[in-house]
N, CA, C and O atoms as a CHARMM CRD file, in Angstrom:
* protein
*
  364
    1    1 MET  N      0.83800  -1.16700   0.00000 PROA 1      0.00000
    2    1 MET  CA     0.00000   0.00000   0.00000 PROA 1      0.00000
    3    1 MET  C      0.89500   1.24600   0.00000 PROA 1      0.00000
    4    1 MET  O      1.89600   1.30600   0.71400 PROA 1      0.00000
    5    2 ASP  N      0.52900   2.19800  -0.78200 PROA 2      0.00000
    6    2 ASP  CA     1.34000   3.41500  -0.84100 PROA 2      0.00000
    7    2 ASP  C      0.72400   4.51400   0.02700 PROA 2      0.00000
    8    2 ASP  O     -0.36700   4.34000   0.57100 PROA 2      0.00000
    9    3 MET  N      1.42500   5.64800   0.15800 PROA 3      0.00000
   10    3 MET  CA     0.97200   6.75700   1.00100 PROA 3      0.00000
   11    3 MET  C     -0.25800   7.44700   0.42600 PROA 3      0.00000
   12    3 MET  O     -1.01500   8.08000   1.16200 PROA 3      0.00000
   13    4 HSD  N     -0.46000   7.33200  -0.87000 PROA 4      0.00000
   14    4 HSD  CA    -1.61700   7.97300  -1.47300 PROA 4      0.00000
   15    4 HSD  C     -2.91500   7.36600  -0.93600 PROA 4      0.00000
   16    4 HSD  O     -3.91500   8.06900  -0.79000 PROA 4      0.00000
   17    5 GLY  N     -2.90100   6.10500  -0.65300 PROA 5      0.00000
   18    5 GLY  CA    -4.08600   5.44200  -0.12500 PROA 5      0.00000
   19    5 GLY  C     -4.48000   5.95500   1.24800 PROA 5      0.00000
   20    5 GLY  O     -5.66600   6.00000   1.57600 PROA 5      0.00000
   21    6 PHE  N     -3.50200   6.34200   2.05400 PROA 6      0.00000
   22    6 PHE  CA    -3.79700   6.87900   3.38800 PROA 6      0.00000
   23    6 PHE  C     -4.33400   8.30600   3.31900 PROA 6      0.00000
   24    6 PHE  O     -5.15400   8.69700   4.15000 PROA 6      0.00000
   25    7 GLY  N     -3.88500   9.08100   2.34600 PROA 7      0.00000
   26    7 GLY  CA    -4.27500  10.47900   2.25800 PROA 7      0.00000
   27    7 GLY  C     -5.66300  10.70400   1.69500 PROA 7      0.00000
   28    7 GLY  O     -6.20300  11.80300   1.82300 PROA 7      0.00000
   29    8 SER  N     -6.24700   9.71200   1.08700 PROA 8      0.00000
   30    8 SER  CA    -7.53900   9.91800   0.43200 PROA 8      0.00000
   31    8 SER  C     -8.67700  10.06300   1.44100 PROA 8      0.00000
   32    8 SER  O     -9.71800  10.62900   1.10600 PROA 8      0.00000
   33    9 ASN  N     -8.50700   9.57600   2.64600 PROA 9      0.00000
   34    9 ASN  CA    -9.56500   9.65400   3.65000 PROA 9      0.00000
   35    9 ASN  C     -9.42400  10.85400   4.59300 PROA 9      0.00000
   36    9 ASN  O    -10.21300  10.98200   5.52900 PROA 9      0.00000
   37   10 THR  N     -8.45900  11.72000   4.37800 PROA 10     0.00000
   38   10 THR  CA    -8.25200  12.81500   5.32900 PROA 10     0.00000
   39   10 THR  C     -9.41900  13.78200   5.34400 PROA 10     0.00000
   40   10 THR  O     -9.80800  14.24600   6.41600 PROA 10     0.00000
   41   11 ARG  N     -9.99500  14.10400   4.18600 PROA 11     0.00000
   42   11 ARG  CA   -11.14600  15.01200   4.17300 PROA 11     0.00000
   43   11 ARG  C    -12.32900  14.41900   4.90900 PROA 11     0.00000
   44   11 ARG  O    -13.01000  15.10000   5.67500 PROA 11     0.00000
   45   12 ARG  N    -12.56000  13.15200   4.67000 PROA 12     0.00000
   46   12 ARG  CA   -13.68600  12.50100   5.34000 PROA 12     0.00000
   47   12 ARG  C    -13.43400  12.43500   6.84700 PROA 12     0.00000
   48   12 ARG  O    -14.34200  12.67000   7.64500 PROA 12     0.00000
   49   13 THR  N    -12.21100  12.12000   7.22300 PROA 13     0.00000
   50   13 THR  CA   -11.85900  12.03700   8.64300 PROA 13     0.00000
   51   13 THR  C    -11.98300  13.39800   9.30400 PROA 13     0.00000
   52   13 THR  O    -12.50700  13.50200  10.41300 PROA 13     0.00000
   53   14 GLN  N    -11.50300  14.44900   8.63300 PROA 14     0.00000
   54   14 GLN  CA   -11.61700  15.79000   9.20300 PROA 14     0.00000
   55   14 GLN  C    -13.08300  16.22200   9.28900 PROA 14     0.00000
   56   14 GLN  O    -13.48100  16.87100  10.25700 PROA 14     0.00000
   57   15 GLY  N    -13.87700  15.86800   8.29500 PROA 15     0.00000
   58   15 GLY  CA   -15.31300  16.19600   8.33300 PROA 15     0.00000
   59   15 GLY  C    -16.00000  15.52100   9.49600 PROA 15     0.00000
   60   15 GLY  O    -16.81700  16.13100  10.18500 PROA 15     0.00000
   61   16 LEU  N    -15.66800  14.25400   9.71600 PROA 16     0.00000
   62   16 LEU  CA   -16.25500  13.53100  10.85000 PROA 16     0.00000
   63   16 LEU  C    -15.78900  14.11700  12.18100 PROA 16     0.00000
   64   16 LEU  O    -16.55300  14.20300  13.14200 PROA 16     0.00000
   65   17 LEU  N    -14.51200  14.52100  12.21400 PROA 17     0.00000
   66   17 LEU  CA   -13.99200  15.12800  13.43400 PROA 17     0.00000
   67   17 LEU  C    -14.74700  16.41100  13.76400 PROA 17     0.00000
   68   17 LEU  O    -15.17600  16.60500  14.90200 PROA 17     0.00000
   69   18 TRP  N    -14.91200  17.29300  12.76400 PROA 18     0.00000
   70   18 TRP  CA   -15.62600  18.55500  13.01100 PROA 18     0.00000
   71   18 TRP  C    -17.09600  18.31400  13.33100 PROA 18     0.00000
   72   18 TRP  O    -17.68200  19.04800  14.12800 PROA 18     0.00000
   73   19 MET  N    -17.69600  17.29900  12.72300 PROA 19     0.00000
   74   19 MET  CA   -19.07900  16.97000  13.04300 PROA 19     0.00000
   75   19 MET  C    -19.18400  16.49100  14.48800 PROA 19     0.00000
   76   19 MET  O    -20.12600  16.84200  15.19900 PROA 19     0.00000
   77   20 GLY  N    -18.22100  15.69600  14.91200 PROA 20     0.00000
   78   20 GLY  CA   -18.21500  15.23600  16.30000 PROA 20     0.00000
   79   20 GLY  C    -18.01500  16.38500  17.27500 PROA 20     0.00000
   80   20 GLY  O    -18.65800  16.43000  18.32400 PROA 20     0.00000
   81   21 ILE  N    -17.12400  17.31500  16.93600 PROA 21     0.00000
   82   21 ILE  CA   -16.91900  18.48500  17.79400 PROA 21     0.00000
   83   21 ILE  C    -18.19400  19.32200  17.86500 PROA 21     0.00000
   84   21 ILE  O    -18.56100  19.80000  18.93900 PROA 21     0.00000
   85   22 GLY  N    -18.86900  19.50300  16.73900 PROA 22     0.00000
   86   22 GLY  CA   -20.11400  20.26600  16.70800 PROA 22     0.00000
   87   22 GLY  C    -21.19700  19.61400  17.54300 PROA 22     0.00000
   88   22 GLY  O    -21.89500  20.28600  18.30200 PROA 22     0.00000
   89   23 LEU  N    -21.33900  18.29700  17.40400 PROA 23     0.00000
   90   23 LEU  CA   -22.34100  17.57900  18.19700 PROA 23     0.00000
   91   23 LEU  C    -22.01200  17.63200  19.68700 PROA 23     0.00000
   92   23 LEU  O    -22.91500  17.74800  20.51600 PROA 23     0.00000
   93   24 ALA  N    -20.74600  17.54900  20.02900 PROA 24     0.00000
   94   24 ALA  CA   -20.34800  17.64600  21.43800 PROA 24     0.00000
   95   24 ALA  C    -20.64700  19.04100  21.99200 PROA 24     0.00000
   96   24 ALA  O    -21.06000  19.17700  23.14300 PROA 24     0.00000
   97   25 ALA  N    -20.43700  20.07700  21.17200 PROA 25     0.00000
   98   25 ALA  CA   -20.74100  21.44100  21.61200 PROA 25     0.00000
   99   25 ALA  C    -22.23400  21.61200  21.84000 PROA 25     0.00000
  100   25 ALA  O    -22.64600  22.21900  22.82900 PROA 25     0.00000
  101   26 ILE  N    -23.04700  21.08300  20.93500 PROA 26     0.00000
  102   26 ILE  CA   -24.50400  21.17300  21.09000 PROA 26     0.00000
  103   26 ILE  C    -24.95000  20.41800  22.33100 PROA 26     0.00000
  104   26 ILE  O    -25.79000  20.90500  23.08800 PROA 26     0.00000
  105   27 ALA  N    -24.39400  19.23500  22.54200 PROA 27     0.00000
  106   27 ALA  CA   -24.74800  18.45100  23.73500 PROA 27     0.00000
  107   27 ALA  C    -24.34000  19.19500  25.00600 PROA 27     0.00000
  108   27 ALA  O    -25.05900  19.14900  26.00400 PROA 27     0.00000
  109   28 GLY  N    -23.20400  19.87100  24.98000 PROA 28     0.00000
  110   28 GLY  CA   -22.77600  20.64600  26.14400 PROA 28     0.00000
  111   28 GLY  C    -23.70700  21.80100  26.44000 PROA 28     0.00000
  112   28 GLY  O    -24.02400  22.06000  27.60100 PROA 28     0.00000
  113   29 VAL  N    -24.15100  22.49900  25.40600 PROA 29     0.00000
  114   29 VAL  CA   -25.08600  23.61500  25.60100 PROA 29     0.00000
  115   29 VAL  C    -26.41900  23.10500  26.13800 PROA 29     0.00000
  116   29 VAL  O    -27.00100  23.71600  27.03400 PROA 29     0.00000
  117   30 VAL  N    -26.90000  22.00200  25.60200 PROA 30     0.00000
  118   30 VAL  CA   -28.16300  21.42500  26.08400 PROA 30     0.00000
  119   30 VAL  C    -28.03600  21.01300  27.54200 PROA 30     0.00000
  120   30 VAL  O    -28.94700  21.26300  28.33000 PROA 30     0.00000
  121   31 ALA  N    -26.93600  20.39500  27.91300 PROA 31     0.00000
  122   31 ALA  CA   -26.73200  19.98400  29.30700 PROA 31     0.00000
  123   31 ALA  C    -26.65300  21.19500  30.22900 PROA 31     0.00000
  124   31 ALA  O    -27.20000  21.17500  31.33200 PROA 31     0.00000
  125   32 LEU  N    -25.97600  22.24300  29.78200 PROA 32     0.00000
  126   32 LEU  CA   -25.88300  23.46100  30.57600 PROA 32     0.00000
  127   32 LEU  C    -27.24900  24.10100  30.76600 PROA 32     0.00000
  128   32 LEU  O    -27.58100  24.52600  31.87200 PROA 32     0.00000
  129   33 ARG  N    -28.04000  24.17700  29.71300 PROA 33     0.00000
  130   33 ARG  CA   -29.38200  24.75600  29.82300 PROA 33     0.00000
  131   33 ARG  C    -30.26500  23.93900  30.75100 PROA 33     0.00000
  132   33 ARG  O    -31.05200  24.50200  31.51200 PROA 33     0.00000
  133   34 MET  N    -30.14300  22.61800  30.69800 PROA 34     0.00000
  134   34 MET  CA   -30.94200  21.77000  31.58800 PROA 34     0.00000
  135   34 MET  C    -30.54200  21.97800  33.04100 PROA 34     0.00000
  136   34 MET  O    -31.40100  21.99500  33.92300 PROA 34     0.00000
  137   35 ALA  N    -29.24600  22.13600  33.30100 PROA 35     0.00000
  138   35 ALA  CA   -28.77900  22.36100  34.66500 PROA 35     0.00000
  139   35 ALA  C    -29.27000  23.70700  35.19300 PROA 35     0.00000
  140   35 ALA  O    -29.70300  23.80500  36.34100 PROA 35     0.00000
  141   36 VAL  N    -29.20300  24.73600  34.36200 PROA 36     0.00000
  142   36 VAL  CA   -29.66700  26.05600  34.78300 PROA 36     0.00000
  143   36 VAL  C    -31.17000  26.02600  35.02900 PROA 36     0.00000
  144   36 VAL  O    -31.65300  26.60700  36.00100 PROA 36     0.00000
  145   37 ARG  N    -31.89900  25.36200  34.16700 PROA 37     0.00000
  146   37 ARG  CA   -33.36000  25.27900  34.31100 PROA 37     0.00000
  147   37 ARG  C    -33.74000  24.56900  35.60900 PROA 37     0.00000
  148   37 ARG  O    -34.68200  24.98800  36.28200 PROA 37     0.00000
  149   38 SER  N    -33.03500  23.51600  35.96600 PROA 38     0.00000
  150   38 SER  CA   -33.37300  22.79600  37.19400 PROA 38     0.00000
  151   38 SER  C    -33.06400  23.65800  38.42100 PROA 38     0.00000
  152   38 SER  O    -33.78500  23.59200  39.41600 PROA 38     0.00000
  153   39 ARG  N    -32.00300  24.46400  38.36000 PROA 39     0.00000
  154   39 ARG  CA   -31.69300  25.37400  39.47400 PROA 39     0.00000
  155   39 ARG  C    -32.74100  26.47100  39.58000 PROA 39     0.00000
  156   39 ARG  O    -33.09300  26.88600  40.68500 PROA 39     0.00000
  157   40 GLN  N    -33.24700  26.94800  38.43700 PROA 40     0.00000
  158   40 GLN  CA   -34.28600  27.97500  38.47100 PROA 40     0.00000
  159   40 GLN  C    -35.55800  27.43000  39.10000 PROA 40     0.00000
  160   40 GLN  O    -36.20500  28.12200  39.88600 PROA 40     0.00000
  161   41 ARG  N    -35.91600  26.22200  38.77100 PROA 41     0.00000
  162   41 ARG  CA   -37.11200  25.61800  39.37200 PROA 41     0.00000
  163   41 ARG  C    -36.93200  25.46400  40.87300 PROA 41     0.00000
  164   41 ARG  O    -37.86300  25.71000  41.64000 PROA 41     0.00000
  165   42 HSD  N    -35.75500  25.06300  41.29100 PROA 42     0.00000
  166   42 HSD  CA   -35.47600  24.91300  42.72100 PROA 42     0.00000
  167   42 HSD  C    -35.53300  26.26600  43.41000 PROA 42     0.00000
  168   42 HSD  O    -36.06600  26.36400  44.51500 PROA 42     0.00000
  169   43 HSD  N    -35.00100  27.30500  42.79400 PROA 43     0.00000
  170   43 HSD  CA   -35.00500  28.65200  43.36600 PROA 43     0.00000
  171   43 HSD  C    -36.43800  29.17400  43.49700 PROA 43     0.00000
  172   43 HSD  O    -36.79000  29.78300  44.50700 PROA 43     0.00000
  173   44 ARG  N    -37.25800  28.93400  42.48000 PROA 44     0.00000
  174   44 ARG  CA   -38.65800  29.38500  42.54400 PROA 44     0.00000
  175   44 ARG  C    -39.41800  28.67800  43.64600 PROA 44     0.00000
  176   44 ARG  O    -40.28700  29.27400  44.28200 PROA 44     0.00000
  177   45 ALA  N    -39.10400  27.42400  43.88000 PROA 45     0.00000
  178   45 ALA  CA   -39.80000  26.68700  44.93500 PROA 45     0.00000
  179   45 ALA  C    -39.43700  27.25400  46.30600 PROA 45     0.00000
  180   45 ALA  O    -40.28200  27.28500  47.20100 PROA 45     0.00000
  181   46 LEU  N    -38.20500  27.69800  46.48000 PROA 46     0.00000
  182   46 LEU  CA   -37.78700  28.25500  47.76300 PROA 46     0.00000
  183   46 LEU  C    -38.25900  29.69000  47.95900 PROA 46     0.00000
  184   46 LEU  O    -38.51200  30.10600  49.08900 PROA 46     0.00000
  185   47 HSD  N    -38.38200  30.45200  46.87800 PROA 47     0.00000
  186   47 HSD  CA   -38.75600  31.86200  46.94700 PROA 47     0.00000
  187   47 HSD  C    -40.00800  32.09300  46.10300 PROA 47     0.00000
  188   47 HSD  O    -39.90400  32.34300  44.90200 PROA 47     0.00000
  189   48 PRO  N    -41.19000  32.01300  46.71800 PROA 48     0.00000
  190   48 PRO  CA   -42.41300  32.20400  45.93300 PROA 48     0.00000
  191   48 PRO  C    -42.51200  33.64000  45.41100 PROA 48     0.00000
  192   48 PRO  O    -41.90200  34.55700  45.96100 PROA 48     0.00000
  193   49 VAL  N    -43.27800  33.81300  44.36100 PROA 49     0.00000
  194   49 VAL  CA   -43.47200  35.13000  43.75600 PROA 49     0.00000
  195   49 VAL  C    -44.29200  35.99400  44.70800 PROA 49     0.00000
  196   49 VAL  O    -45.31800  35.56100  45.23200 PROA 49     0.00000
  197   50 ARG  N    -43.82200  37.22500  44.92500 PROA 50     0.00000
  198   50 ARG  CA   -44.51800  38.13100  45.82800 PROA 50     0.00000
  199   50 ARG  C    -45.66400  38.82100  45.11400 PROA 50     0.00000
  200   50 ARG  O    -45.61500  39.05500  43.90600 PROA 50     0.00000
  201   51 ASP  N    -46.69500  39.14200  45.88000 PROA 51     0.00000
  202   51 ASP  CA   -47.86600  39.81000  45.33200 PROA 51     0.00000
  203   51 ASP  C    -47.80900  41.28800  45.69200 PROA 51     0.00000
  204   51 ASP  O    -47.91600  41.64900  46.86400 PROA 51     0.00000
  205   52 TYR  N    -47.64000  42.13800  44.69500 PROA 52     0.00000
  206   52 TYR  CA   -47.57700  43.57600  44.90900 PROA 52     0.00000
  207   52 TYR  C    -48.86200  44.27000  44.44000 PROA 52     0.00000
  208   52 TYR  O    -48.86900  45.48900  44.26900 PROA 52     0.00000
  209   53 SER  N    -49.91800  43.53500  44.23400 PROA 53     0.00000
  210   53 SER  CA   -51.12800  44.13200  43.67400 PROA 53     0.00000
  211   53 SER  C    -51.79700  45.12000  44.62700 PROA 53     0.00000
  212   53 SER  O    -52.55000  45.98300  44.17300 PROA 53     0.00000
  213   54 GLY  N    -51.54500  45.02200  45.93000 PROA 54     0.00000
  214   54 GLY  CA   -52.17200  45.92900  46.88700 PROA 54     0.00000
  215   54 GLY  C    -51.40900  47.22600  47.09300 PROA 54     0.00000
  216   54 GLY  O    -51.85800  48.08600  47.85100 PROA 54     0.00000
  217   55 ARG  N    -50.27000  47.38800  46.44100 PROA 55     0.00000
  218   55 ARG  CA   -49.46200  48.58900  46.64700 PROA 55     0.00000
  219   55 ARG  C    -49.82600  49.66200  45.62500 PROA 55     0.00000
  220   55 ARG  O    -50.18900  49.36500  44.48700 PROA 55     0.00000
  221   56 ARG  N    -49.71900  50.92100  46.06400 PROA 56     0.00000
  222   56 ARG  CA   -49.98100  52.04400  45.17400 PROA 56     0.00000
  223   56 ARG  C    -48.68700  52.69600  44.72300 PROA 56     0.00000
  224   56 ARG  O    -48.54300  53.02000  43.54400 PROA 56     0.00000
  225   57 GLY  N    -47.74700  52.89400  45.62800 PROA 57     0.00000
  226   57 GLY  CA   -46.48900  53.52100  45.27800 PROA 57     0.00000
  227   57 GLY  C    -46.43500  55.00000  45.56000 PROA 57     0.00000
  228   57 GLY  O    -45.34600  55.57300  45.61200 PROA 57     0.00000
  229   58 PHE  N    -47.57500  55.63800  45.74600 PROA 58     0.00000
  230   58 PHE  CA   -47.62400  57.06600  46.03500 PROA 58     0.00000
  231   58 PHE  C    -48.14400  57.27800  47.45100 PROA 58     0.00000
  232   58 PHE  O    -49.08500  56.60000  47.86200 PROA 58     0.00000
  233   59 PRO  N    -47.54600  58.21800  48.22100 PROA 59     0.00000
  234   59 PRO  CA   -48.05400  58.46700  49.57100 PROA 59     0.00000
  235   59 PRO  C    -49.39800  59.19500  49.56000 PROA 59     0.00000
  236   59 PRO  O    -50.15600  59.10500  50.52500 PROA 59     0.00000
  237   60 LEU  N    -49.69500  59.91000  48.48700 PROA 60     0.00000
  238   60 LEU  CA   -50.96200  60.63200  48.32900 PROA 60     0.00000
  239   60 LEU  C    -51.62100  60.19500  47.03300 PROA 60     0.00000
  240   60 LEU  O    -50.98100  59.54300  46.20800 PROA 60     0.00000
  241   61 PRO  N    -52.87700  60.53800  46.83900 PROA 61     0.00000
  242   61 PRO  CA   -53.49000  60.22100  45.54600 PROA 61     0.00000
  243   61 PRO  C    -52.73300  60.89800  44.39500 PROA 61     0.00000
  244   61 PRO  O    -52.07200  61.91700  44.59500 PROA 61     0.00000
  245   62 VAL  N    -52.83400  60.33700  43.22000 PROA 62     0.00000
  246   62 VAL  CA   -52.07600  60.80500  42.06600 PROA 62     0.00000
  247   62 VAL  C    -52.37100  62.27400  41.77000 PROA 62     0.00000
  248   62 VAL  O    -51.45500  63.01700  41.41800 PROA 62     0.00000
  249   63 GLN  N    -53.61800  62.71100  41.90100 PROA 63     0.00000
  250   63 GLN  CA   -53.97200  64.09400  41.60300 PROA 63     0.00000
  251   63 GLN  C    -53.22500  65.06400  42.51400 PROA 63     0.00000
  252   63 GLN  O    -52.84100  66.14800  42.07400 PROA 63     0.00000
  253   64 GLU  N    -53.01300  64.69500  43.76600 PROA 64     0.00000
  254   64 GLU  CA   -52.29700  65.55900  44.70100 PROA 64     0.00000
  255   64 GLU  C    -50.78300  65.50800  44.49100 PROA 64     0.00000
  256   64 GLU  O    -50.08200  66.45100  44.85600 PROA 64     0.00000
  257   65 MET  N    -50.28000  64.44300  43.92000 PROA 65     0.00000
  258   65 MET  CA   -48.83600  64.30600  43.70800 PROA 65     0.00000
  259   65 MET  C    -48.37300  65.02700  42.44500 PROA 65     0.00000
  260   65 MET  O    -47.19000  65.34800  42.32800 PROA 65     0.00000
  261   66 ARG  N    -49.26200  65.28600  41.51000 PROA 66     0.00000
  262   66 ARG  CA   -48.86800  65.94600  40.25400 PROA 66     0.00000
  263   66 ARG  C    -48.33100  67.34200  40.54100 PROA 66     0.00000
  264   66 ARG  O    -48.99600  68.15400  41.18400 PROA 66     0.00000
  265   67 GLY  N    -47.12500  67.61300  40.06000 PROA 67     0.00000
  266   67 GLY  CA   -46.51800  68.92400  40.20500 PROA 67     0.00000
  267   67 GLY  C    -45.93600  69.20500  41.57300 PROA 67     0.00000
  268   67 GLY  O    -45.48000  70.32300  41.81200 PROA 67     0.00000
  269   68 ALA  N    -45.92800  68.24500  42.48100 PROA 68     0.00000
  270   68 ALA  CA   -45.43800  68.48200  43.83900 PROA 68     0.00000
  271   68 ALA  C    -43.94700  68.79300  43.85400 PROA 68     0.00000
  272   68 ALA  O    -43.49600  69.52800  44.73200 PROA 68     0.00000
  273   69 ALA  N    -43.18200  68.27400  42.93600 PROA 69     0.00000
  274   69 ALA  CA   -41.73600  68.50700  42.91700 PROA 69     0.00000
  275   69 ALA  C    -41.37900  69.88600  42.36000 PROA 69     0.00000
  276   69 ALA  O    -40.25100  70.34600  42.53600 PROA 69     0.00000
  277   70 ARG  N    -42.30300  70.53500  41.70400 PROA 70     0.00000
  278   70 ARG  CA   -42.00800  71.84100  41.11200 PROA 70     0.00000
  279   70 ARG  C    -41.75800  72.91400  42.15800 PROA 70     0.00000
  280   70 ARG  O    -41.00400  73.85500  41.91200 PROA 70     0.00000
  281   71 TYR  N    -42.36900  72.78800  43.29800 PROA 71     0.00000
  282   71 TYR  CA   -42.34700  73.87900  44.27100 PROA 71     0.00000
  283   71 TYR  C    -41.05800  73.95300  45.07900 PROA 71     0.00000
  284   71 TYR  O    -40.60000  75.04900  45.40100 PROA 71     0.00000
  285   72 ASP  N    -40.46800  72.82200  45.40900 PROA 72     0.00000
  286   72 ASP  CA   -39.28000  72.85600  46.26700 PROA 72     0.00000
  287   72 ASP  C    -38.04800  72.21300  45.62000 PROA 72     0.00000
  288   72 ASP  O    -37.10000  71.86000  46.32100 PROA 72     0.00000
  289   73 PHE  N    -38.05300  72.06100  44.31000 PROA 73     0.00000
  290   73 PHE  CA   -36.93000  71.41300  43.63000 PROA 73     0.00000
  291   73 PHE  C    -35.80500  72.40800  43.38900 PROA 73     0.00000
  292   73 PHE  O    -36.02600  73.49300  42.85200 PROA 73     0.00000
  293   74 GLU  N    -34.59000  72.02600  43.79300 PROA 74     0.00000
  294   74 GLU  CA   -33.39900  72.80100  43.48500 PROA 74     0.00000
  295   74 GLU  C    -32.48200  71.92400  42.63700 PROA 74     0.00000
  296   74 GLU  O    -32.09700  70.83100  43.05100 PROA 74     0.00000
  297   75 MET  N    -32.14200  72.40800  41.46400 PROA 75     0.00000
  298   75 MET  CA   -31.33800  71.60800  40.54100 PROA 75     0.00000
  299   75 MET  C    -29.90600  71.48100  41.05800 PROA 75     0.00000
  300   75 MET  O    -29.27800  72.49500  41.36400 PROA 75     0.00000
  301   76 PRO  N    -29.37500  70.26400  41.16100 PROA 76     0.00000
  302   76 PRO  CA   -27.97800  70.07300  41.57400 PROA 76     0.00000
  303   76 PRO  C    -27.02400  70.65600  40.53500 PROA 76     0.00000
  304   76 PRO  O    -27.35500  70.75300  39.35300 PROA 76     0.00000
  305   77 ASP  N    -25.84500  71.03900  40.99400 PROA 77     0.00000
  306   77 ASP  CA   -24.86100  71.65000  40.09800 PROA 77     0.00000
  307   77 ASP  C    -24.45800  70.73200  38.95500 PROA 77     0.00000
  308   77 ASP  O    -24.23000  71.20100  37.84000 PROA 77     0.00000
  309   78 ASP  N    -24.36700  69.44000  39.20900 PROA 78     0.00000
  310   78 ASP  CA   -23.91800  68.53800  38.15100 PROA 78     0.00000
  311   78 ASP  C    -24.98000  68.32900  37.07000 PROA 78     0.00000
  312   78 ASP  O    -24.67500  67.78400  36.00900 PROA 78     0.00000
  313   79 MET  N    -26.20900  68.74800  37.32000 PROA 79     0.00000
  314   79 MET  CA   -27.25400  68.63100  36.30300 PROA 79     0.00000
  315   79 MET  C    -27.39500  69.91200  35.47600 PROA 79     0.00000
  316   79 MET  O    -28.07500  69.91400  34.45000 PROA 79     0.00000
  317   80 ARG  N    -26.76900  70.97700  35.90500 PROA 80     0.00000
  318   80 ARG  CA   -26.87900  72.25500  35.18700 PROA 80     0.00000
  319   80 ARG  C    -25.97000  72.25600  33.97200 PROA 80     0.00000
  320   80 ARG  O    -24.94700  71.57200  33.94500 PROA 80     0.00000
  321   81 SER  N    -26.35500  73.03100  32.96700 PROA 81     0.00000
  322   81 SER  CA   -25.52300  73.13200  31.76500 PROA 81     0.00000
  323   81 SER  C    -24.31800  74.00900  32.04800 PROA 81     0.00000
  324   81 SER  O    -24.30600  74.77200  33.01300 PROA 81     0.00000
  325   82 GLN  N    -23.32300  73.89800  31.21800 PROA 82     0.00000
  326   82 GLN  CA   -22.10300  74.68100  31.36900 PROA 82     0.00000
  327   82 GLN  C    -22.41300  76.16100  31.17200 PROA 82     0.00000
  328   82 GLN  O    -23.35900  76.49200  30.45700 PROA 82     0.00000
  329   83 PRO  N    -21.64000  77.06500  31.78800 PROA 83     0.00000
  330   83 PRO  CA   -21.92900  78.50200  31.67900 PROA 83     0.00000
  331   83 PRO  C    -21.98400  79.00800  30.23800 PROA 83     0.00000
  332   83 PRO  O    -22.79300  79.88400  29.93000 PROA 83     0.00000
  333   84 ARG  N    -21.15200  78.48200  29.35800 PROA 84     0.00000
  334   84 ARG  CA   -21.16600  78.93400  27.97100 PROA 84     0.00000
  335   84 ARG  C    -22.45900  78.55100  27.26300 PROA 84     0.00000
  336   84 ARG  O    -22.90200  79.25000  26.35200 PROA 84     0.00000
  337   85 LEU  N    -23.05700  77.45600  27.67600 PROA 85     0.00000
  338   85 LEU  CA   -24.27700  76.97700  27.02000 PROA 85     0.00000
  339   85 LEU  C    -25.54100  77.58000  27.61000 PROA 85     0.00000
  340   85 LEU  O    -26.60200  77.48800  26.99200 PROA 85     0.00000
  341   86 ARG  N    -25.46600  78.18700  28.77200 PROA 86     0.00000
  342   86 ARG  CA   -26.67600  78.70900  29.40800 PROA 86     0.00000
  343   86 ARG  C    -27.33000  79.79800  28.57200 PROA 86     0.00000
  344   86 ARG  O    -28.55700  79.86600  28.51000 PROA 86     0.00000
  345   87 ALA  N    -26.54500  80.64700  27.93100 PROA 87     0.00000
  346   87 ALA  CA   -27.13500  81.68300  27.09400 PROA 87     0.00000
  347   87 ALA  C    -27.90800  81.08500  25.92900 PROA 87     0.00000
  348   87 ALA  O    -28.93100  81.62800  25.51100 PROA 87     0.00000
  349   88 VAL  N    -27.41900  79.97000  25.40700 PROA 88     0.00000
  350   88 VAL  CA   -28.11000  79.29900  24.30800 PROA 88     0.00000
  351   88 VAL  C    -29.36900  78.61400  24.82700 PROA 88     0.00000
  352   88 VAL  O    -30.39900  78.62800  24.15300 PROA 88     0.00000
  353   89 ASP  N    -29.30000  78.00700  26.03300 PROA 89     0.00000
  354   89 ASP  CA   -30.44900  77.32800  26.60400 PROA 89     0.00000
  355   89 ASP  C    -31.59100  78.28800  26.89500 PROA 89     0.00000
  356   89 ASP  O    -32.75600  77.94400  26.69200 PROA 89     0.00000
  357   90 SER  N    -31.27000  79.49400  27.37100 PROA 90     0.00000
  358   90 SER  CA   -32.33100  80.40900  27.76800 PROA 90     0.00000
  359   90 SER  C    -32.96900  81.10700  26.57900 PROA 90     0.00000
  360   90 SER  O    -34.04000  81.69800  26.71600 PROA 90     0.00000
  361   91 ALA  N    -32.33200  81.05000  25.41200 PROA 91     0.00000
  362   91 ALA  CA   -32.88300  81.75200  24.23500 PROA 91     0.00000
  363   91 ALA  C    -34.01700  80.98500  23.60300 PROA 91     0.00000
  364   91 ALA  O    -34.58800  81.43400  22.60900 PROA 91     0.00000
């Protein structure tokens, strides 16, 4: 047998190798997703979902809260525009 006979299968062998690597990568991703999913189910069982439906979020009714920040708001220095730009902003 000559060396040419051994070289004829290299493409097929490399194709099978890359196919095996691809299948192993897919199997690894599937296994990782299954592990994460099982941990999520375990976490949900330990920490039930909280019910926030009874909360409003405002200390007063919405109508009374509208515009409340306008009266006593002082803009911090870091939120103000630069002195050169203030003339443009006010125009």
